N, C-alpha and C positions, 0 to 999 in steps of 0.2 A: 676474138680480140676486137676491141673498139679502136677506131682511129681517133685522132685528136678531136674532142668535142668542140672546144672553143679556142680561138686564137686571141691572145692578149697583147695589146699594143698600147704602150710599150711594156717591156718586161721589168722595168725598174720605176720606182716612185721617186721622182726628183722634186725636192722642196727647196725653194729659195729661202734660206734661213736668215731671220733677223730676230734679235732678242726682243721679247715682249710683243711679238707680232705673229698673227696667224698666217699660215701658208697653205695653199691648196694645189692639187694636181688632179688631172682627169685621166682615167683609164678606159680604154675601149675594148669591149668583148665582141668577137665575131663568131657566130654560129656557122660552122662549116658543114653541118649535117642536114638531113632531111627530116629530123625529129625536133620535137620541142625539148629544150634543154633548160633546166633550172640551175641557178648558180647562187652561191653564198660566199661572202667575204668575211674572213676572220683575221685577227691581228694579235700579236703577243702583248700589245699595250693598248687595251681598249679605252682606258681613261685618257690617253694622250691623243688619240685620233678619233675622228668622226667620219663614218662612211655613209653616203647617201646616194642611191639606196644600197643597202647591204645584201638584199636578196631580190630575185626577179626571175622571169621566165623569158627565154629567147625563142622566138619563132624560127622555123627553118630558114636558113640562109639570111638571117637578119643580124643587126648590130645593136649594141646597147652601151651606154656610157655610165660610169659611176664616178663620183667625186670623193676624194679623200682629203680631209682638212686636218692639218696638224695644229693643235692648240698652241697658244703663245707660251714660250719657254722663258724662264728667268735667266738661263745661262746656256752657253754652247757646250755640246758634249766634247770630250777629249779628242783632239786631232780632227774635229768635225766628222767623226766616224759614228754612224748610228747603227746599232745592232738590232733594231726592230725589224720584224718580218711580217709579211702578209701572206695569207693562204686563200686561194680562190678554188672552191670546190664546185664541181658541176656534175650533173647526172641527167639521164634521159627521163622525161615524165610523159604521161599520156597527153594526147592532144586535148585542148580545151582547159588545161590547168592554168589558173590565174595566180597572180602574186599573193593573194590572200590564202590560197590553198597550200602554200609552202609551209612545211613543218620541219623541225629539227630532225625528225626520224627519217626524212628523205635522204639525208646525207650520212646516215649511220652505216658503217661497213658491216655491222652484224646482220643486216637484212639480206646480204648476198648480192646486192646491186653493184653495178660498176660505178665507182666514184672516181672521177678524175681530179687530181690535185695539182695546182701550180703555185709555186712559192715565188714571192716578189720581195726584193730587198729595197731598203730605203737609202737614198743618197741625198746628202745635204750640199747645197750649192750656195756660195756667197753671192750676195746681191751685186749688181753692176755698180761701178764707180764707188766701191767701198774700200776702206783700208784693209790691209792684209790682216787676216784673222790669226791670232796666236793664242791658243788656249793655255793660260797660266792660272792654276788653281781654279779652273772651271769658269773664268771670266774672260772677256774679250779685251785685248789691248792692241794699240796701234804700234806697229813696228816701223821705225823711220827708214826711209830710203836713202842710202848713202850716195853722196855726190863725189865727184873727182877732186873737188877743192877742199875736202875735209883734211885737217891736219893729221899727222901720223899718230899722235898721242890719243886724240879723240877717237880715231878708228880703233886703236887697241883697246881703249876702255870700253867701247861699245861692243867689240868682239867678245870681251870677257863677260859681258852681261847677257848677250843674246845667244852665245854659242850653245848652252845646254838645252835650249828650247827648240821645238820643232815648229817651223813656220809653215802654215797651210794657207793657200790662197788659190785664186783661179789661175788658169794657165796663162792668160794674157798678162796678168799682173806680175807673175813670177818671171816671165820673159822680159818684162820691162825692167824689173829690178836687176836682172842679170846683165842687161845691156849697160845700165848706168854704173854698175860696180866694176866692169871690165877696165876702164881707164885707171881708176883708183888702185885696182889690184896690180896693174902693170907698173904704176909709179912706185909703189911701196913694196913690191914683191921681194926685192933683195934685202930691204931693211927689216921686213916683217919676219923673216925666217928665224933669226935668233930669238926675237920676242915671242914668236909663236911657240917655239920650243919651251921658252920659259913659262909661257901661259899654260901650255899643255902639261908641263911637269908639276908646276907648283900651285896653279890656281884652278885649272879646269877639272882636275881629278877630284879635289874636295867639293867643288861646286856640283859636279855630276853625281858624286856620292850623296850629297845633301839632297839634290833633286830626286834621286832614286829613293832615298829613305823617307823624305818628308812629303813629296808630292806624288810620285808614281804609285806608291803602295796605297795611300788613301784613295787615289783615283781608281786604281785597279779594284780595290775593295768595293768602292761605290758602284763601279760598273758591274761587278759580280752580284752585288746586292740588287741592283736594278734588274739585271737579267733574271735572277732568281725570283724577284717580285713579279716580273712580267710573266715568267713561266707559271708561277702560282696563280696569277690572275687569269691566265689563259686556261689553266686547269679548272679554276673555279667557274669560269664562263662555260666550259664544256660540261662540267658537272651540273650547273644550273640548267643548261639546255637539255641535257639528258633527263634531269628531274622533271622539267616541264613536259617533255615528251611522254615520260611515264605517267605524269598526272593526267595528261590529255587522254592517254590510252585507258587509264583507270576510269576516267569519267565516261568514256565511250562504253567501257565494259559495264559500268553501273547502269547506264541508260539501257543497254541491251538486256541486262538482267531484269530491269523494271518492266521493259516491254514484254519479255518472256513471261514474267509473273502475271501481268495484266491479261495476256493471251491465255495463260493457264486458268486464270479465274473465269474468263469468259467460257472456256471449254467446260470447266466444272459446272457452271450455271446451266449451260446447255445440256450437259449430261444429266444433271438433276431433273431438269424439265422432261427430258426423254424418259427417265425412270418413272416419273409421275404418270406420264402418258401411257407407258407400258403397263403400269399397275392398274390404271383405269380400264384399259382395254382387256386386261386379264380378268378383272372383276366383271365386266360386261359379258365376256365370253362365258364365265362360270354361271352367271344368272341366265344367260340364253340357253345353256345346256340344261340347267335345272328346269326352266320353263318347258323346254322340249320334252324332258322326261315326264313332267306332270301332264302335258298334253297327251303323250302316248298312253299313260296310265288311264286317263279319262276316256280316251278313245277305246281302249280295251274293255273298260267297264260298260261303255255304251254298246259296243258290239255284242257283249255277252247278254245284256238285257234285251237287245233286239232279237237275238236268236231264241231266247226263252219265250218271248211273245209269239214268235212264229210257231213254236211247238205247241203252245196252248190253243191256238186258233183252229186246228184240224180236229176230225172225229176219230175216236179210237176204233181199231179194227174189230174188237169184240162187240162194240155197240152196233157196228154196221152188220155184223153177222146175225146178231139177235133180231135186228129189225127185218133183215131179209127172211129169217126163219119164221117170224110171226106173220109176215106178209104172205108167205107160201101157205101157212096153215089157214089163214083166213080165206085165202083164195080157194083152197081145197074145200073148205066148209061151205063156202058160198056155192060152188058148183054142185056139191052133193045135195 
């Protein structure tokens, strides 16, 4: 088992949200190992955010920062709650790997490598010194802060309007609103009880039902559609990355096949040259054997002729005997 490859600081992406304005935040990655670690950042809403850099290599015991920029939005999300997610994948790579060497296939779980995944959620924060944000129909409105001097009827009328909605603001502003409302609440507490019952029974229920039916359902449908669209976009991005990885692998395979073909052609040409050389050597050997046989035949004829000449050069035995007999007879006649 591998220990934690990278430490992410912070674990949440906090954006100061303002309508029609960009917002950025920085995340730091810390390599806690003695290995080179490659990382990649993914999101469920790639069209909404820009990550620079979204890939990189961390050297052993080093740090790296990447910046996430949220594009300008036309309106605030419901209740200032963002369902976007970020995924940081990391894996060990060989020493000497550069940012350009990173491919989508490095983060594929099919390869059997250990892939560490860390999920980050998005938090939206209201800017300082801004009015309380109240999402009504997807737009921002300013909710008034009640003072102790407000008349009872005005307070009741404003309670009837504001009660169905959820007010979302920073902690400091909510505390400030609570402190200012306490005197007014103490002054009109006893008088407001019957009116509050009347408002709850006759007016708040229809208004709440109207809000539920007219506002909450479309907002919920919109959120579901955005979530489905984000999931589809993320799936499309993953499919495109896997397709690109397959294309790169196919290109490498084609190059390897072409190199193998060129090597085979070279081997075939060398083999054909070797066959030609072997045929030449075989022909020369055959001619040499034939010449040798011819020379042996000529040598045998020459030797036979030479032996015949030697036999003809000597005197026959009968001739020698006849000469000897004639010489003896002549000698005998001469002595007699």
